[in-house]
C-alpha positions as CSV (number, residue, x, y, z in Angstrom):
1,L,-10.5,-32.6,-16.7
2,G,-11.5,-29.1,-15.7
3,A,-13.8,-30.5,-13.0
4,A,-11.0,-32.7,-11.6
5,F,-8.7,-29.7,-11.4
6,L,-11.3,-27.6,-9.5
7,C,-11.8,-30.5,-7.1
8,L,-8.0,-30.7,-6.5
9,V,-7.8,-27.0,-5.8
10,A,-10.7,-27.1,-3.4
11,F,-9.3,-30.2,-1.6
12,L,-5.8,-28.9,-0.9
13,P,-6.8,-26.2,1.7
14,I,-9.1,-28.8,3.4
15,R,-6.3,-31.3,3.6
16,S,-3.9,-28.7,5.0
17,Y,-6.5,-27.9,7.7
18,F,-6.5,-31.4,9.1
19,L,-2.7,-31.8,9.0
20,P,-1.1,-31.9,12.5
21,W,0.9,-29.0,13.7
22,A,4.7,-29.7,13.6
23,C,5.7,-26.7,15.6
24,E,6.1,-26.6,19.4
25,M,4.7,-23.8,21.5
26,T,7.2,-21.4,23.2
27,W,6.6,-20.4,26.8
28,M,7.7,-17.4,28.8
29,Y,8.6,-17.3,32.5
30,Q,9.4,-13.6,32.8
31,H,8.0,-10.3,31.5
32,P,9.2,-9.1,28.1
33,H,10.6,-5.6,27.8
34,Y,11.4,-3.7,24.6
35,Q,13.9,-1.0,25.4
36,L,13.9,1.9,23.0
37,V,17.3,2.6,21.3
38,S,17.7,6.1,19.9
39,V,18.9,5.8,16.3
40,D,18.1,8.5,13.8
41,E,15.6,11.3,13.8
42,R,15.2,11.1,10.1
43,Y,12.9,8.1,10.6
44,P,10.3,9.3,13.1
45,H,7.8,6.5,12.2
46,Y,10.4,3.7,12.9
47,S,12.2,2.7,16.0
48,L,14.8,0.2,17.3
49,H,14.4,-1.8,20.4
50,L,16.6,-4.1,22.6
51,Y,14.8,-7.2,23.9
52,R,15.1,-7.9,27.6
53,E,13.2,-9.9,30.3
54,S,12.7,-9.5,34.0
55,K,10.6,-10.9,36.8
56,S,8.9,-7.5,37.3
57,R,6.5,-5.7,35.0
58,T,8.4,-2.5,35.7
59,Q,10.2,-1.2,32.7
60,I,14.0,-1.9,32.7
61,K,15.7,1.4,32.8
62,S,19.4,0.3,32.6
63,F,20.8,-0.2,29.2
64,Q,23.5,-2.8,29.3
65,L,24.8,-5.0,26.5
66,G,26.6,-8.3,27.1
67,R,29.4,-9.6,25.1
68,G,27.0,-11.7,23.0
69,Q,26.5,-11.8,19.2
70,P,24.0,-9.2,18.0
71,V,20.8,-10.4,16.3
72,L,18.3,-8.1,14.6
73,F,14.7,-9.2,13.9
74,I,12.9,-7.6,11.0
75,P,9.1,-8.0,10.9
76,G,7.2,-8.4,7.7
77,N,4.0,-7.2,6.1
78,S,1.9,-5.5,8.8
79,G,4.1,-7.3,11.4
80,S,5.0,-6.2,14.9
81,H,8.5,-5.8,16.4
82,K,7.2,-7.7,19.4
83,Q,7.2,-10.9,17.3
84,V,10.8,-11.2,18.2
85,R,9.7,-12.5,21.6
86,S,9.6,-16.2,20.8
87,A,13.1,-16.6,19.4
88,A,14.7,-14.1,21.8
89,S,13.1,-15.6,24.9
90,V,14.2,-19.1,24.1
91,A,17.8,-17.9,23.3
92,L,18.0,-16.0,26.6
93,R,16.9,-19.0,28.5
94,M,19.5,-21.2,26.7
95,H,22.3,-18.9,27.9
96,T,22.2,-19.8,31.6
97,P,24.7,-21.5,34.1
98,E,22.9,-24.8,33.3
99,Y,24.0,-24.4,29.6
100,P,27.5,-22.8,29.8
101,R,28.5,-23.8,26.3
102,H,25.6,-22.1,24.6
103,R,26.4,-18.8,22.8
104,E,25.1,-15.5,24.2
105,F,22.9,-13.4,21.9
106,D,21.7,-9.8,22.1
107,F,18.4,-9.5,20.4
108,F,17.3,-6.3,18.8
109,T,14.1,-5.6,16.8
110,V,12.9,-2.9,14.5
111,N,9.5,-1.4,14.6
112,L,8.5,-0.6,11.0
113,N,5.1,0.9,11.9
114,E,3.3,-2.3,10.8
115,E,3.4,-1.1,7.2
116,L,1.9,-3.2,4.4
117,S,5.2,-3.9,2.7
118,G,3.8,-6.9,0.9
119,L,1.2,-4.9,-0.9
120,Y,3.0,-1.5,-1.5
121,G,6.5,-1.4,-2.6
122,G,6.9,2.3,-1.9
123,V,7.7,1.6,1.8
124,L,10.5,-0.9,1.1
125,E,13.3,1.6,0.4
126,S,12.7,3.6,3.6
127,Q,12.5,0.3,5.6
128,L,15.7,-0.8,4.0
129,E,17.5,2.4,4.9
130,F,16.4,2.3,8.5
131,V,17.5,-1.3,8.9
132,A,20.9,-0.4,7.5
133,V,21.2,2.6,9.9
134,S,20.1,0.4,12.8
135,I,22.7,-2.2,12.1
136,E,25.5,0.4,12.0
137,H,24.2,1.9,15.3
138,I,24.0,-1.5,17.0
139,L,27.6,-2.4,16.1
140,S,28.7,1.0,17.4
141,L,27.3,0.1,20.8
142,Y,29.8,-2.6,21.4
143,K,32.6,-0.4,22.7
144,G,35.8,-2.2,23.8
145,H,35.3,-5.3,21.6
146,S,34.3,-6.1,18.1
147,P,31.2,-8.3,18.0
148,E,30.8,-11.2,15.5
149,P,29.0,-10.5,12.2
150,M,25.3,-9.7,12.6
151,V,22.6,-12.3,12.4
152,L,19.4,-11.1,10.7
153,I,16.1,-12.8,11.2
154,G,13.4,-11.7,8.8
155,H,9.8,-12.8,8.9
156,S,7.8,-12.6,5.7
157,M,8.8,-9.4,3.8
158,G,11.3,-8.7,6.6
159,G,13.4,-11.4,5.0
160,V,13.2,-9.7,1.6
161,V,14.3,-6.4,3.3
162,A,17.3,-8.2,4.9
163,R,18.4,-9.5,1.5
164,G,18.0,-6.0,0.1
165,L,20.8,-4.7,2.2
166,V,23.3,-6.0,-0.4
167,T,21.9,-3.4,-2.9
168,L,22.9,-0.4,-0.8
169,P,26.2,1.0,-2.1
170,G,27.4,2.6,1.1
171,F,26.5,-0.3,3.4
172,N,29.2,-2.4,5.0
173,I,28.2,-5.9,3.8
174,S,31.0,-7.5,5.8
175,S,29.1,-6.7,9.0
176,L,26.5,-9.4,8.0
177,G,27.2,-13.1,8.7
178,T,23.9,-14.9,8.6
179,I,20.4,-14.2,7.3
180,I,17.5,-16.4,8.4
181,T,14.2,-15.9,6.6
182,L,11.0,-17.2,8.0
183,A,8.2,-17.8,5.4
184,S,9.7,-15.0,3.2
185,P,8.7,-14.8,-0.5
186,L,12.3,-14.6,-1.8
187,K,11.5,-15.8,-5.3
188,R,8.9,-13.3,-6.1
189,P,6.1,-11.3,-4.3
190,V,2.9,-13.1,-3.6
191,L,1.0,-10.2,-5.2
192,A,2.9,-7.9,-7.6
193,C,0.8,-4.9,-6.9
194,D,3.0,-2.2,-8.2
195,S,6.2,-1.6,-10.2
196,Q,8.2,-0.5,-7.2
197,L,7.7,-3.9,-5.6
198,Q,8.9,-5.7,-8.8
199,Y,11.9,-3.3,-9.1
200,F,12.9,-4.0,-5.5
201,Y,13.0,-7.8,-6.2
202,K,14.9,-7.3,-9.5
203,S,17.6,-5.2,-7.8
204,I,18.1,-7.8,-5.1
205,E,18.6,-10.6,-7.5
206,E,21.0,-8.6,-9.6
207,A,23.1,-7.7,-6.5
208,W,23.2,-11.2,-5.2
209,S,24.1,-12.6,-8.6
210,Q,27.2,-10.4,-8.7
211,G,28.7,-12.2,-5.8
212,R,28.6,-9.3,-3.3
213,A,27.0,-11.6,-0.6
214,D,29.0,-14.8,-1.1
215,H,30.2,-14.7,2.5
216,I,26.7,-14.5,3.9
217,T,24.9,-17.7,5.0
218,L,21.3,-17.5,3.8
219,V,18.8,-19.9,5.4
220,S,15.3,-19.9,4.1
221,I,12.6,-21.6,6.2
222,A,9.1,-22.2,4.8
223,G,5.9,-22.6,6.7
224,G,5.0,-26.0,5.1
225,E,1.7,-27.2,3.8
226,K,-0.3,-25.4,6.5
227,D,1.0,-22.0,5.3
228,L,-1.6,-21.0,2.8
229,M,-0.4,-17.4,2.5
230,I,3.3,-18.0,1.5
231,P,3.6,-21.2,-0.6
232,A,6.8,-23.1,0.0
233,H,8.0,-22.6,-3.6
234,L,8.1,-18.8,-3.2
235,T,10.6,-19.2,-0.3
236,L,13.2,-20.7,-2.6
237,S,16.2,-18.7,-3.7
238,P,19.2,-19.6,-5.8
239,S,21.3,-18.0,-3.0
240,A,19.8,-20.1,-0.2
């Protein structure tokens, strides 16, 4: 029986390797730009950026927002803020004269210094605070009209940070409308390396169980069988 179990464990990664890819490649037709947005000097290691595209490699100097819905991308463990490119580029191309009915989005992204948030829980609180400050600042940029509630896209541990916003006592939870998590270990950490990481997860579950986020639509997307780092069962959440 033990030998059969070992063979099964060894076979699963091999089977996943030969499975066909179900995702489609995204392509860019212009140059990406990540405009720096000044937020708060208390967080010198972090930064907020607005995603834009142009036909030229020259950095876009003008800072103009449309009347679109704000979207904030939160990278995960050792992740880059530039990972927003795929989703943002596709969304920008969809809002063209050829597709007049498609909604306009303004994509922002936070640079969290590529910290190892999946291995060290000590950085999660500072990341959470900066994301909250960034959201408040983004909403303040829409002068003259009130944007729709924010859409948050969190990859890996970025999705956990997005859910953690509900735990902040002074944060305006009504400013959030939808949270989309991509391969995020919402159920529990992949490696519970320290007590801070475990406490962060516990506080999130307690806050969500109290109903503070009942108005938020939470969508959790797993990587499937080919994702050997974040198993699909860890992306499950009673709130999703």
